[in-house]
N, C-alpha and C positions, 0 to 999 in steps of 0.2 A: 504494499500500499504506501509504503514512504519511497519508493524506487524512484530515481529521477525519469528513469524511462521503462514505464512498467510493461510495455511490449518486449523490450528486450529482455525484462527480469522474467517475465511469464515464457518466454523461449525458452532461457536457460533452465526454468525450473522444469519445463516440459522434457527437455533433454535429460536431466538428471531422474526423473520419474521412469524413464523409458530404460535407462541403463539397469543392468543387474549390479546390485551393490557389491562392493568387493567382499564383504564378509558372508555372501551366498555361497554355499557349496553346491556344486554340479550334484546332483543327486546319483548314487551309485546304482548302477542295474542290479534287480533281483538276481540273487544266483539260483540255479537250478535246484540246489538242495537245501532252500533257504529255511523251509520248513524243519526239516532234520536238524538243521544248525540250532534253531531256536528252541526247540523242543530238547535240546541236550542243554544249551547255554541258560535260560530263564530258571529252570529251579536249582541250578548252581548260585545264580545271581541273588535268588530269593533267598536261599540258604545264608549267604553271606552276610545280606540284611538283616536277618533275623539273629544271628550270631553277634553282629556288631550292636546291635541296639542303638543306632543313630539317634542324635538329638534332631528332631523334626519341629520346624516352624511353619504351620498352617495359615496361610492368610486367606481365608474363605469368607464366602457371603452364608446367607441362613438358608439357600437352597439346598448347597451341598454339604451343611456343616455336619449332619447326620452321617452321610456318606464318607466325608474325611475322616471324622474321628473312628468310624468302624475301621477304616484301611488303617491309620496309625495303631487303633488296640491290637489289630490283627499281627502287627510286626512285632 
């Protein structure tokens, strides 16, 4: 709004919006055995979480409060 040349500022902004941000990663293609890998890795990760009892900070709203509390208690 305070740009000296609003048209130029708008064009610059449009260019920035159309570019992929540098922090975005290119998605990794799904491996053919992805499901089998997950079936092995997920239980191990959950087991590590249960054993380590991490400190969890939940920032929630009232819609999902019960859901989030049950997940935290299950760990």
